[in-house]
C-alpha positions in Angstrom: -7.0 -83.2 -3.5 -7.4 -81.6 0.2 -11.2 -81.6 -0.4 -10.6 -85.1 -1.0 -8.8 -85.9 2.1 -10.9 -83.9 4.4 -14.1 -86.6 3.0 -12.2 -89.9 3.6 -11.5 -88.6 7.2 -14.8 -87.4 8.0 -15.8 -90.5 6.2 -13.4 -92.9 8.6 -14.6 -90.8 11.7 -18.1 -91.2 11.1 -17.1 -95.1 10.4 -15.7 -95.2 13.8 -18.3 -93.5 15.8 -20.7 -95.7 14.6 -18.7 -98.5 15.7 -18.1 -97.3 19.4 -20.3 -99.2 22.3 -23.3 -97.7 23.3 -23.3 -96.1 26.7 -24.9 -99.0 28.4 -23.2 -101.7 27.0 -19.7 -99.5 28.4 -21.1 -99.0 31.3 -23.1 -102.2 32.0 -19.2 -103.3 31.0 -18.0 -101.2 33.6 -19.8 -102.7 35.9 -19.3 -106.1 35.3 -15.7 -105.8 36.0 -16.2 -103.7 39.3 -18.4 -107.3 40.3 -15.5 -109.1 38.9 -12.5 -107.8 40.1 -13.5 -105.7 43.3 -12.5 -107.7 46.1 -8.9 -107.5 45.7 -8.7 -103.8 45.0 -6.6 -101.0 46.3 -7.8 -97.4 46.8 -5.8 -96.2 43.6 -7.8 -98.7 41.7 -11.6 -97.8 43.2 -10.5 -94.0 42.0 -9.6 -95.3 38.6 -12.6 -97.0 38.7 -14.6 -94.0 40.1 -13.6 -91.6 37.5 -14.3 -94.0 34.7 -17.7 -94.3 36.3 -18.1 -90.5 36.5 -17.3 -90.1 32.7 -19.5 -92.2 32.1 -21.9 -90.0 34.2 -20.8 -87.1 32.6 -21.8 -88.6 29.2 -24.9 -89.6 29.8 -25.7 -86.0 31.4 -24.6 -84.6 28.2 -27.3 -86.5 26.0 -29.5 -88.0 27.9 -32.2 -86.8 25.3 -31.1 -88.9 23.3 -31.4 -92.3 24.7 -34.2 -94.5 24.6 -36.1 -95.7 27.2 -34.5 -98.9 27.7 -30.7 -97.3 27.0 -31.9 -95.5 30.5 -33.3 -98.3 31.7 -30.2 -100.2 31.7 -28.3 -96.8 32.3 -30.1 -96.6 35.6 -29.3 -100.4 36.4 -25.3 -99.8 35.9 -25.6 -96.7 38.3 -27.7 -98.7 41.1 -25.2 -101.5 40.7 -22.4 -99.6 41.3 -23.0 -97.7 44.0 -23.9 -100.6 45.3 -20.8 -102.0 44.9 -19.2 -99.2 46.5 -21.8 -98.8 49.2 -20.4 -102.6 49.8 -16.7 -101.8 50.0 -16.7 -98.8 52.1 -19.2 -101.0 54.7 -16.8 -103.6 54.5 -13.9 -101.4 54.9 -15.3 -99.4 57.6 -16.0 -103.5 59.3 -12.9 -104.1 59.0 -11.4 -100.6 61.4 -14.3 -101.8 63.8 -13.6 -104.8 64.5 -9.3 -103.5 64.6 -11.4 -101.3 67.7 -13.0 -103.5 69.3 -9.5 -105.6 69.5 -7.9 -102.5 71.0 -10.7 -102.0 73.8 -9.3 -103.9 76.0 -5.9 -102.5 75.9 -7.7 -99.1 76.1 -9.3 -99.3 79.3 -6.6 -101.1 81.1 -4.0 -98.2 80.1 -6.7 -95.6 80.7 -7.8 -97.4 84.6 -4.3 -97.7 85.2 -4.0 -93.4 86.0 -6.7 -94.0 88.5 -4.5 -97.3 90.3 
């Protein structure tokens, strides 16, 4: 009886694993979601996204030899796009900080100059 349960469990696990999406598709879907939704994201949202993305990278590195050339190309394309979206987010964030600083410069200069009057 135990052997029969073990065989059914192994068969169920095998079927479950065979129906999971390939990494290239999972990564592509994740990057597409990031692209659609990231304009409204908080730091916490970005942290969660990076955590998921890094888990995909880990999976890719562990199983690198098992992927076809086409799968590798699709994964690298997703990696490139994600990195570009992350860079774009950081540039926009820095741009906002620079703009705010630029708006404060006249007050800073005025305060600095008032010390010499």
